[in-house]
Biopython code that builds the backbone (N, CA, C, O; Angstrom):
import numpy as np
from Bio.PDB.StructureBuilder import StructureBuilder

atoms = [
    (1, "MET", "N", (-12.376, -3.758, -33.022)),
    (1, "MET", "CA", (-11.120, -4.645, -32.717)),
    (1, "MET", "C", (-10.375, -4.445, -31.363)),
    (1, "MET", "O", (-10.970, -3.621, -30.669)),
    (2, "ALA", "N", (-9.448, -4.863, -30.877)),
    (2, "ALA", "CA", (-9.532, -4.500, -29.432)),
    (2, "ALA", "C", (-8.159, -3.243, -29.850)),
    (2, "ALA", "O", (-7.623, -3.219, -30.957)),
    (3, "ALA", "N", (-7.893, -2.544, -29.008)),
    (3, "ALA", "CA", (-7.049, -1.390, -28.380)),
    (3, "ALA", "C", (-5.681, -2.019, -27.359)),
    (3, "ALA", "O", (-6.022, -2.701, -26.393)),
    (4, "TYR", "N", (-4.114, -1.775, -27.591)),
    (4, "TYR", "CA", (-3.405, -1.874, -26.656)),
    (4, "TYR", "C", (-2.986, -1.224, -26.297)),
    (4, "TYR", "O", (-2.149, -0.857, -27.122)),
    (5, "LEU", "N", (-2.894, -0.275, -24.886)),
    (5, "LEU", "CA", (-1.789, 0.397, -24.671)),
    (5, "LEU", "C", (-0.357, -0.147, -23.933)),
    (5, "LEU", "O", (-0.512, -0.774, -22.885)),
    (6, "ILE", "N", (0.634, 0.001, -24.287)),
    (6, "ILE", "CA", (1.981, -0.330, -23.805)),
    (6, "ILE", "C", (2.578, 0.561, -23.075)),
    (6, "ILE", "O", (2.752, 1.728, -23.426)),
    (7, "GLY", "N", (3.012, -0.035, -21.778)),
    (7, "GLY", "CA", (3.951, 1.447, -20.911)),
    (7, "GLY", "C", (4.976, 0.772, -20.664)),
    (7, "GLY", "O", (5.152, -0.437, -20.514)),
    (8, "ASP", "N", (5.844, 1.908, -20.623)),
    (8, "ASP", "CA", (7.442, 1.527, -20.115)),
    (8, "ASP", "C", (7.734, 2.260, -18.887)),
    (8, "ASP", "O", (8.308, 3.341, -19.019)),
    (9, "VAL", "N", (7.461, 1.890, -17.815)),
    (9, "VAL", "CA", (7.315, 3.008, -16.921)),
    (9, "VAL", "C", (8.511, 2.466, -15.896)),
    (9, "VAL", "O", (8.828, 1.308, -15.620)),
    (10, "GLU", "N", (9.086, 3.801, -15.411)),
    (10, "GLU", "CA", (10.146, 4.028, -14.259)),
    (10, "GLU", "C", (9.934, 4.365, -13.368)),
    (10, "GLU", "O", (9.721, 5.544, -13.653)),
    (11, "VAL", "N", (9.733, 4.266, -11.933)),
    (11, "VAL", "CA", (9.268, 4.700, -10.882)),
    (11, "VAL", "C", (10.277, 5.716, -10.600)),
    (11, "VAL", "O", (11.442, 5.357, -10.427)),
    (12, "LEU", "N", (9.879, 7.219, -10.522)),
    (12, "LEU", "CA", (11.013, 8.119, -9.602)),
    (12, "LEU", "C", (10.469, 8.496, -8.290)),
    (12, "LEU", "O", (11.221, 8.770, -7.355)),
    (13, "ASP", "N", (9.025, 8.522, -8.175)),
    (13, "ASP", "CA", (8.683, 8.775, -6.768)),
    (13, "ASP", "C", (7.450, 7.409, -6.325)),
    (13, "ASP", "O", (6.308, 7.422, -6.784)),
    (14, "ALA", "N", (7.884, 6.469, -5.514)),
    (14, "ALA", "CA", (7.283, 5.502, -4.759)),
    (14, "ALA", "C", (5.947, 5.669, -4.349)),
    (14, "ALA", "O", (5.075, 4.805, -4.450)),
    (15, "ALA", "N", (5.803, 6.813, -3.880)),
    (15, "ALA", "CA", (4.743, 6.960, -2.736)),
    (15, "ALA", "C", (3.621, 7.495, -3.626)),
    (15, "ALA", "O", (2.458, 7.166, -3.393)),
    (16, "GLY", "N", (3.928, 8.301, -4.626)),
    (16, "GLY", "CA", (3.205, 8.698, -5.662)),
    (16, "GLY", "C", (2.367, 8.061, -6.459)),
    (16, "GLY", "O", (1.164, 8.054, -6.720)),
    (17, "TYR", "N", (3.913, 7.215, -6.954)),
    (17, "TYR", "CA", (3.280, 5.744, -7.860)),
    (17, "TYR", "C", (2.239, 4.700, -7.362)),
    (17, "TYR", "O", (1.487, 3.931, -7.961)),
    (18, "GLU", "N", (2.496, 4.982, -5.906)),
    (18, "GLU", "CA", (1.765, 3.632, -5.048)),
    (18, "GLU", "C", (-0.207, 4.082, -5.104)),
    (18, "GLU", "O", (-1.162, 3.308, -5.177)),
    (19, "VAL", "N", (-0.181, 5.792, -5.024)),
    (19, "VAL", "CA", (-1.550, 6.213, -5.158)),
    (19, "VAL", "C", (-1.757, 6.080, -6.572)),
    (19, "VAL", "O", (-2.567, 5.167, -6.738)),
    (20, "TYR", "N", (-1.614, 6.276, -7.006)),
    (20, "TYR", "CA", (-1.926, 5.993, -8.561)),
    (20, "TYR", "C", (-1.877, 4.868, -9.247)),
    (20, "TYR", "O", (-2.475, 4.803, -10.321)),
    (21, "ARG", "N", (-0.970, 3.501, -8.622)),
    (21, "ARG", "CA", (-1.502, 2.267, -8.689)),
    (21, "ARG", "C", (-2.737, 1.783, -8.339)),
    (21, "ARG", "O", (-3.547, 1.204, -9.063)),
    (22, "GLN", "N", (-2.828, 2.078, -7.107)),
    (22, "GLN", "CA", (-4.214, 2.010, -6.025)),
    (22, "GLN", "C", (-5.685, 2.529, -6.929)),
    (22, "GLN", "O", (-6.788, 1.991, -7.015)),
    (23, "GLN", "N", (-5.213, 3.637, -7.452)),
    (23, "GLN", "CA", (-6.908, 4.141, -8.165)),
    (23, "GLN", "C", (-7.438, 3.998, -9.737)),
    (23, "GLN", "O", (-8.511, 3.920, -10.335)),
    (24, "VAL", "N", (-6.099, 4.010, -10.016)),
    (24, "VAL", "CA", (-5.981, 3.613, -11.799)),
    (24, "VAL", "C", (-6.738, 2.533, -12.335)),
    (24, "VAL", "O", (-7.294, 2.717, -13.418)),
    (25, "PRO", "N", (-6.863, 1.323, -11.700)),
    (25, "PRO", "CA", (-7.522, -0.003, -12.004)),
    (25, "PRO", "C", (-8.923, 0.324, -12.296)),
    (25, "PRO", "O", (-9.519, 0.061, -13.340)),
    (26, "ALA", "N", (-9.469, 1.036, -11.073)),
    (26, "ALA", "CA", (-11.267, 1.301, -11.395)),
    (26, "ALA", "C", (-11.512, 2.123, -13.050)),
    (26, "ALA", "O", (-12.119, 1.560, -13.961)),
    (27, "THR", "N", (-11.112, 3.050, -13.133)),
    (27, "THR", "CA", (-10.865, 3.801, -14.030)),
    (27, "THR", "C", (-10.739, 2.862, -15.415)),
    (27, "THR", "O", (-11.727, 2.850, -16.149)),
    (28, "VAL", "N", (-9.748, 2.197, -15.741)),
    (28, "VAL", "CA", (-9.900, 1.052, -16.212)),
    (28, "VAL", "C", (-11.187, 0.244, -16.734)),
    (28, "VAL", "O", (-11.751, 0.179, -17.826)),
    (29, "ALA", "N", (-11.393, -0.313, -15.542)),
    (29, "ALA", "CA", (-12.285, -1.271, -15.597)),
    (29, "ALA", "C", (-13.818, -0.495, -16.394)),
    (29, "ALA", "O", (-14.678, -0.981, -17.128)),
    (30, "ALA", "N", (-13.621, 0.905, -15.822)),
    (30, "ALA", "CA", (-14.887, 1.301, -15.843)),
    (30, "ALA", "C", (-15.055, 1.995, -17.294)),
    (30, "ALA", "O", (-16.053, 2.665, -17.558)),
    (31, "TYR", "N", (-14.056, 1.796, -18.168)),
    (31, "TYR", "CA", (-14.445, 1.976, -19.562)),
    (31, "TYR", "C", (-13.723, 0.690, -20.529)),
    (31, "TYR", "O", (-12.882, 0.850, -21.413)),
    (32, "GLY", "N", (-14.174, -0.283, -20.183)),
    (32, "GLY", "CA", (-13.741, -1.590, -20.450)),
    (32, "GLY", "C", (-12.744, -2.100, -20.495)),
    (32, "GLY", "O", (-12.504, -3.029, -21.265)),
    (33, "GLY", "N", (-11.992, -1.651, -19.745)),
    (33, "GLY", "CA", (-10.269, -2.141, -19.828)),
    (33, "GLY", "C", (-9.829, -3.306, -19.098)),
    (33, "GLY", "O", (-10.547, -3.613, -18.147)),
    (34, "ARG", "N", (-9.013, -3.887, -19.277)),
    (34, "ARG", "CA", (-8.273, -5.205, -18.385)),
    (34, "ARG", "C", (-6.954, -4.751, -18.562)),
    (34, "ARG", "O", (-6.569, -4.098, -19.532)),
    (35, "TYR", "N", (-6.156, -5.168, -17.451)),
    (35, "TYR", "CA", (-4.708, -5.216, -17.280)),
    (35, "TYR", "C", (-4.272, -6.952, -17.883)),
    (35, "TYR", "O", (-4.730, -8.063, -17.617)),
    (36, "LEU", "N", (-3.297, -6.517, -18.691)),
    (36, "LEU", "CA", (-2.819, -7.829, -19.426)),
    (36, "LEU", "C", (-1.489, -8.378, -18.764)),
    (36, "LEU", "O", (-1.025, -9.518, -18.730)),
    (37, "VAL", "N", (-0.962, -6.982, -18.166)),
    (37, "VAL", "CA", (0.553, -7.007, -17.818)),
    (37, "VAL", "C", (0.233, -5.800, -16.644)),
    (37, "VAL", "O", (-0.607, -4.900, -16.619)),
    (38, "ARG", "N", (1.116, -6.142, -15.853)),
    (38, "ARG", "CA", (1.117, -4.609, -14.947)),
    (38, "ARG", "C", (2.186, -5.324, -13.783)),
    (38, "ARG", "O", (1.966, -6.175, -12.922)),
    (39, "GLY", "N", (3.207, -4.718, -14.093)),
    (39, "GLY", "CA", (4.606, -5.215, -13.366)),
    (39, "GLY", "C", (5.263, -6.804, -14.002)),
    (39, "GLY", "O", (5.176, -7.426, -15.061)),
    (40, "GLY", "N", (5.753, -6.943, -13.036)),
    (40, "GLY", "CA", (6.257, -8.456, -13.144)),
    (40, "GLY", "C", (7.785, -8.692, -13.930)),
    (40, "GLY", "O", (8.316, -7.820, -14.618)),
    (41, "ALA", "N", (8.190, -9.639, -13.753)),
    (41, "ALA", "CA", (9.831, -10.159, -14.220)),
    (41, "ALA", "C", (9.575, -9.914, -15.850)),
    (41, "ALA", "O", (8.721, -10.422, -16.576)),
    (42, "ILE", "N", (10.765, -8.824, -16.201)),
    (42, "ILE", "CA", (10.746, -8.561, -17.309)),
    (42, "ILE", "C", (12.814, -9.200, -17.914)),
    (42, "ILE", "O", (13.835, -9.043, -17.244)),
    (43, "GLU", "N", (12.702, -9.837, -19.260)),
    (43, "GLU", "CA", (13.732, -10.429, -19.638)),
    (43, "GLU", "C", (14.020, -9.976, -21.274)),
    (43, "GLU", "O", (13.298, -10.334, -22.204)),
    (44, "GLN", "N", (15.311, -9.057, -21.419)),
    (44, "GLN", "CA", (15.335, -8.565, -22.595)),
    (44, "GLN", "C", (16.071, -9.740, -23.521)),
    (44, "GLN", "O", (17.121, -10.374, -23.414)),
    (45, "LEU", "N", (15.024, -9.704, -24.446)),
    (45, "LEU", "CA", (15.575, -11.057, -25.245)),
    (45, "LEU", "C", (16.731, -10.309, -26.426)),
    (45, "LEU", "O", (17.777, -10.859, -26.770)),
    (46, "GLU", "N", (16.349, -9.207, -26.831)),
    (46, "GLU", "CA", (17.074, -8.562, -28.204)),
    (46, "GLU", "C", (16.840, -7.150, -28.064)),
    (46, "GLU", "O", (16.133, -6.591, -27.226)),
    (47, "GLY", "N", (17.367, -6.761, -28.779)),
    (47, "GLY", "CA", (18.184, -5.129, -28.477)),
    (47, "GLY", "C", (18.658, -4.131, -27.476)),
    (47, "GLY", "O", (19.514, -4.376, -26.626)),
    (48, "THR", "N", (18.215, -3.305, -27.587)),
    (48, "THR", "CA", (18.519, -2.442, -25.851)),
    (48, "THR", "C", (17.385, -1.757, -25.187)),
    (48, "THR", "O", (17.597, -1.031, -24.215)),
    (49, "TRP", "N", (16.305, -1.927, -25.611)),
    (49, "TRP", "CA", (15.267, -2.154, -24.876)),
    (49, "TRP", "C", (14.884, -2.617, -23.706)),
    (49, "TRP", "O", (14.489, -3.778, -23.596)),
    (50, "ALA", "N", (14.954, -1.665, -22.536)),
    (50, "ALA", "CA", (15.174, -2.324, -21.259)),
    (50, "ALA", "C", (14.368, -1.854, -20.063)),
    (50, "ALA", "O", (14.968, -1.553, -19.031)),
    (51, "PRO", "N", (13.067, -1.774, -20.136)),
    (51, "PRO", "CA", (12.129, -1.098, -19.305)),
    (51, "PRO", "C", (11.989, -1.847, -17.980)),
    (51, "PRO", "O", (11.610, -3.017, -17.939)),
    (52, "SER", "N", (12.344, -1.048, -16.776)),
    (52, "SER", "CA", (11.837, -1.763, -15.344)),
    (52, "SER", "C", (10.897, -1.941, -15.129)),
    (52, "SER", "O", (10.882, -2.253, -13.938)),
    (53, "ARG", "N", (9.577, -1.974, -15.662)),
    (53, "ARG", "CA", (8.638, -1.703, -15.499)),
    (53, "ARG", "C", (7.659, -1.646, -16.583)),
    (53, "ARG", "O", (7.510, -0.533, -17.088)),
    (54, "CYS", "N", (6.607, -3.096, -17.282)),
    (54, "CYS", "CA", (5.755, -2.761, -18.332)),
    (54, "CYS", "C", (4.708, -3.471, -17.787)),
    (54, "CYS", "O", (4.633, -4.493, -17.105)),
    (55, "VAL", "N", (3.406, -2.181, -18.549)),
    (55, "VAL", "CA", (2.296, -2.554, -18.245)),
    (55, "VAL", "C", (1.591, -2.408, -19.348)),
    (55, "VAL", "O", (1.770, -1.355, -19.960)),
    (56, "VAL", "N", (0.595, -3.419, -19.910)),
    (56, "VAL", "CA", (0.159, -3.989, -21.010)),
    (56, "VAL", "C", (-1.697, -3.500, -20.343)),
    (56, "VAL", "O", (-2.176, -4.229, -19.475)),
    (57, "LEU", "N", (-2.584, -2.202, -20.890)),
    (57, "LEU", "CA", (-3.847, -2.694, -20.950)),
    (57, "LEU", "C", (-4.532, -3.193, -22.289)),
    (57, "LEU", "O", (-3.960, -2.912, -23.342)),
    (58, "GLU", "N", (-5.607, -3.848, -22.325)),
    (58, "GLU", "CA", (-6.569, -4.077, -23.449)),
    (58, "GLU", "C", (-7.910, -3.355, -23.114)),
    (58, "GLU", "O", (-8.571, -3.420, -22.078)),
    (59, "PHE", "N", (-8.178, -2.540, -24.432)),
    (59, "PHE", "CA", (-9.623, -2.448, -24.428)),
    (59, "PHE", "C", (-10.369, -2.875, -25.474)),
    (59, "PHE", "O", (-9.681, -3.552, -26.238)),
    (60, "PRO", "N", (-11.531, -2.753, -25.834)),
    (60, "PRO", "CA", (-12.527, -3.591, -26.596)),
    (60, "PRO", "C", (-11.971, -2.541, -28.020)),
    (60, "PRO", "O", (-11.538, -3.093, -29.032)),
    (61, "GLY", "N", (-12.036, -1.393, -27.944)),
    (61, "GLY", "CA", (-11.559, -0.968, -29.100)),
    (61, "GLY", "C", (-10.312, 0.528, -28.725)),
    (61, "GLY", "O", (-9.972, 0.858, -27.589)),
    (62, "MET", "N", (-9.838, 1.205, -30.039)),
    (62, "MET", "CA", (-9.574, 2.244, -29.636)),
    (62, "MET", "C", (-10.574, 3.643, -29.086)),
    (62, "MET", "O", (-10.414, 4.407, -28.135)),
    (63, "ALA", "N", (-11.345, 3.590, -29.852)),
    (63, "ALA", "CA", (-12.277, 4.798, -29.145)),
    (63, "ALA", "C", (-12.687, 4.692, -27.651)),
    (63, "ALA", "O", (-13.051, 5.638, -26.953)),
    (64, "GLN", "N", (-12.575, 3.440, -27.283)),
    (64, "GLN", "CA", (-12.720, 3.447, -25.447)),
    (64, "GLN", "C", (-11.373, 3.921, -24.839)),
    (64, "GLN", "O", (-11.182, 4.574, -23.813)),
    (65, "LEU", "N", (-10.422, 3.385, -25.811)),
    (65, "LEU", "CA", (-8.853, 3.537, -25.053)),
    (65, "LEU", "C", (-8.681, 4.991, -24.709)),
    (65, "LEU", "O", (-8.324, 5.525, -23.659)),
    (66, "LYS", "N", (-9.072, 5.546, -26.016)),
    (66, "LYS", "CA", (-8.871, 6.887, -25.796)),
    (66, "LYS", "C", (-9.772, 7.994, -25.052)),
    (66, "LYS", "O", (-9.473, 9.091, -24.580)),
    (67, "THR", "N", (-10.861, 7.364, -25.117)),
    (67, "THR", "CA", (-12.105, 8.503, -24.369)),
    (67, "THR", "C", (-11.502, 7.630, -22.710)),
    (67, "THR", "O", (-12.460, 7.936, -22.001)),
    (68, "TRP", "N", (-10.693, 6.920, -21.913)),
    (68, "TRP", "CA", (-10.173, 6.713, -21.192)),
    (68, "TRP", "C", (-9.104, 7.487, -20.655)),
    (68, "TRP", "O", (-9.033, 8.116, -19.599)),
    (69, "TRP", "N", (-8.260, 7.316, -21.611)),
    (69, "TRP", "CA", (-6.911, 8.184, -21.651)),
    (69, "TRP", "C", (-7.374, 9.530, -21.214)),
    (69, "TRP", "O", (-6.844, 9.998, -20.206)),
    (70, "ASN", "N", (-8.563, 10.423, -22.017)),
    (70, "ASN", "CA", (-8.681, 11.460, -21.330)),
    (70, "ASN", "C", (-9.960, 12.074, -20.719)),
    (70, "ASN", "O", (-10.427, 13.208, -20.838)),
    (71, "SER", "N", (-10.373, 11.044, -20.061)),
    (71, "SER", "CA", (-11.505, 10.907, -19.131)),
    (71, "SER", "C", (-11.100, 11.474, -17.840)),
    (71, "SER", "O", (-10.041, 11.413, -17.215)),
    (72, "PRO", "N", (-12.649, 12.255, -17.520)),
    (72, "PRO", "CA", (-12.181, 13.364, -16.137)),
    (72, "PRO", "C", (-11.886, 12.364, -14.714)),
    (72, "PRO", "O", (-11.372, 12.685, -13.642)),
    (73, "GLU", "N", (-12.357, 11.220, -15.112)),
    (73, "GLU", "CA", (-11.485, 10.132, -13.709)),
    (73, "GLU", "C", (-9.950, 9.953, -13.997)),
    (73, "GLU", "O", (-9.258, 9.827, -12.988)),
    (74, "TYR", "N", (-9.411, 9.928, -15.014)),
    (74, "TYR", "CA", (-7.869, 9.523, -15.407)),
    (74, "TYR", "C", (-7.318, 10.569, -15.584)),
    (74, "TYR", "O", (-6.110, 10.355, -15.484)),
    (75, "VAL", "N", (-7.554, 11.844, -15.845)),
    (75, "VAL", "CA", (-6.887, 12.884, -16.680)),
    (75, "VAL", "C", (-6.120, 13.361, -15.164)),
    (75, "VAL", "O", (-5.001, 13.839, -15.346)),
    (76, "PRO", "N", (-6.542, 13.298, -13.803)),
    (76, "PRO", "CA", (-5.467, 13.728, -12.775)),
    (76, "PRO", "C", (-4.675, 12.640, -12.444)),
    (76, "PRO", "O", (-3.493, 12.789, -12.135)),
    (77, "LEU", "N", (-5.423, 11.159, -12.495)),
    (77, "LEU", "CA", (-4.621, 10.162, -12.022)),
    (77, "LEU", "C", (-2.592, 10.510, -13.352)),
    (77, "LEU", "O", (-1.386, 10.530, -13.110)),
    (78, "ARG", "N", (-3.420, 10.674, -14.508)),
    (78, "ARG", "CA", (-2.630, 10.563, -15.475)),
    (78, "ARG", "C", (-1.496, 11.576, -14.971)),
    (78, "ARG", "O", (-0.338, 11.161, -14.931)),
    (79, "ALA", "N", (-1.832, 13.091, -14.526)),
    (79, "ALA", "CA", (-0.735, 13.956, -13.972)),
    (79, "ALA", "C", (-0.049, 13.209, -12.822)),
    (79, "ALA", "O", (1.176, 13.118, -12.907)),
    (80, "LEU", "N", (-0.584, 12.724, -11.885)),
    (80, "LEU", "CA", (0.168, 12.298, -10.729)),
    (80, "LEU", "C", (1.243, 11.060, -11.572)),
    (80, "LEU", "O", (2.410, 11.336, -11.296)),
    (81, "ARG", "N", (1.173, 10.098, -12.283)),
    (81, "ARG", "CA", (1.590, 9.643, -13.217)),
    (81, "ARG", "C", (2.989, 10.429, -13.688)),
    (81, "ARG", "O", (4.145, 10.302, -13.287)),
    (82, "GLU", "N", (2.677, 10.890, -14.229)),
    (82, "GLU", "CA", (3.643, 12.038, -14.897)),
    (82, "GLU", "C", (4.535, 12.473, -14.021)),
    (82, "GLU", "O", (5.707, 12.508, -14.397)),
    (83, "ARG", "N", (4.158, 12.967, -12.463)),
    (83, "ARG", "CA", (4.982, 13.386, -11.731)),
    (83, "ARG", "C", (5.712, 12.285, -11.096)),
    (83, "ARG", "O", (6.933, 12.393, -10.985)),
    (84, "SER", "N", (5.157, 11.315, -10.698)),
    (84, "SER", "CA", (6.045, 10.352, -10.363)),
    (84, "SER", "C", (6.716, 9.249, -10.906)),
    (84, "SER", "O", (7.257, 8.345, -10.270)),
    (85, "THR", "N", (6.637, 9.400, -12.296)),
    (85, "THR", "CA", (7.775, 8.086, -13.119)),
    (85, "THR", "C", (7.870, 9.030, -14.388)),
    (85, "THR", "O", (7.276, 10.047, -14.747)),
    (86, "ARG", "N", (8.999, 8.150, -14.966)),
    (86, "ARG", "CA", (9.611, 8.796, -16.500)),
    (86, "ARG", "C", (8.672, 7.735, -17.213)),
    (86, "ARG", "O", (8.764, 6.637, -16.664)),
    (87, "SER", "N", (8.081, 7.753, -17.937)),
    (87, "SER", "CA", (7.391, 6.884, -18.723)),
    (87, "SER", "C", (7.290, 6.820, -20.303)),
    (87, "SER", "O", (7.207, 7.961, -20.758)),
    (88, "ASN", "N", (7.273, 5.890, -21.230)),
    (88, "ASN", "CA", (6.888, 5.715, -22.458)),
    (88, "ASN", "C", (6.007, 4.738, -22.732)),
    (88, "ASN", "O", (6.175, 3.528, -22.577)),
    (89, "ILE", "N", (4.838, 5.436, -23.242)),
    (89, "ILE", "CA", (3.395, 4.840, -23.647)),
    (89, "ILE", "C", (2.826, 5.159, -25.039)),
    (89, "ILE", "O", (2.765, 6.250, -25.607)),
    (90, "ILE", "N", (2.359, 3.749, -25.519)),
    (90, "ILE", "CA", (2.320, 3.861, -26.942)),
    (90, "ILE", "C", (0.867, 2.993, -26.944)),
    (90, "ILE", "O", (0.519, 2.327, -25.970)),
    (91, "VAL", "N", (0.092, 3.100, -28.153)),
    (91, "VAL", "CA", (-1.197, 2.210, -28.145)),
    (91, "VAL", "C", (-0.894, 1.842, -29.650)),
    (91, "VAL", "O", (-0.130, 2.439, -30.408)),
    (92, "THR", "N", (-1.542, 0.903, -29.873)),
    (92, "THR", "CA", (-1.823, 0.138, -31.094)),
    (92, "THR", "C", (-2.911, -0.820, -30.845)),
    (92, "THR", "O", (-3.271, -1.166, -29.719)),
    (93, "GLU", "N", (-3.557, -1.347, -32.264)),
    (93, "GLU", "CA", (-4.555, -1.824, -32.574)),
    (93, "GLU", "C", (-4.351, -3.443, -32.790)),
    (93, "GLU", "O", (-3.559, -3.874, -33.628)),
    (94, "GLY", "N", (-5.108, -4.252, -31.988)),
    (94, "GLY", "CA", (-4.486, -5.886, -32.053)),
    (94, "GLY", "C", (-5.280, -6.180, -33.634)),
    (94, "GLY", "O", (-5.572, -5.257, -34.393)),
    (95, "LEU", "N", (-5.539, -7.592, -33.923)),
    (95, "LEU", "CA", (-5.896, -8.216, -34.817)),
    (95, "LEU", "C", (-7.433, -8.057, -34.927)),
    (95, "LEU", "O", (-8.208, -8.067, -33.971)),
    (96, "ALA", "N", (-7.803, -7.890, -36.404)),
    (96, "ALA", "CA", (-8.956, -7.994, -36.315)),
    (96, "ALA", "C", (-9.560, -9.780, -36.346)),
    (96, "ALA", "O", (-9.098, -10.538, -37.198)),
    (97, "ALA", "N", (-10.531, -10.240, -35.403)),
    (97, "ALA", "CA", (-11.269, -11.231, -35.409)),
    (97, "ALA", "C", (-10.623, -12.122, -36.516)),
    (97, "ALA", "O", (-10.393, -11.730, -37.660)),
    (98, "VAL", "N", (-10.311, -13.603, -35.945)),
    (98, "VAL", "CA", (-9.925, -14.152, -37.292)),
    (98, "VAL", "C", (-11.383, -15.645, -37.359)),
    (98, "VAL", "O", (-11.701, -16.077, -36.251)),
    (99, "PRO", "N", (-12.021, -16.197, -38.451)),
    (99, "PRO", "CA", (-13.309, -16.447, -38.054)),
    (99, "PRO", "C", (-12.859, -18.061, -38.392)),
    (99, "PRO", "O", (-13.669, -18.974, -38.230)),
]
sb = StructureBuilder()
sb.init_structure("model")
sb.init_model(0)
sb.init_chain("A")
sb.init_seg("    ")
for serial, (resi, resn, name, xyz) in enumerate(atoms, 1):
    if name == "N":
        sb.init_residue(resn, " ", resi, " ")
    sb.init_atom(name, np.array(xyz, "f"), 0.0, 1.0, " ", f" {name:<3s}", serial, name[0])
structure = sb.get_structure()
C-alpha cells in the first residue's frame, strides 16, 4: 500500500533551503519515492490552514518511506531543512489497490 509524506514548509533561509532542494530528490528516488507535489500555487478552500509551500511525496509503502526518512543520505539533509524552514510534516497510508 502506498504511503505519502505531506509537508507544509515555510522557508526561513532561502539559501539553505535551496541546497536542500537540490540534493534531496536523489535520496527520495533511491528509496523508491517520487514527488507528486513540490511547491506550486496553493488555494485555500476551507478552514484556517494556509501553507506557503506544500510538498507531497509518494513511496511504495510506509516501510520504504520511514527507511528513507532515517537513512544516512537523508538525515543530514533533514537537519539542513530543519535549520532553514519551519515545517509541519505528516505521513499517511494510501488506499489499498481496488480490483
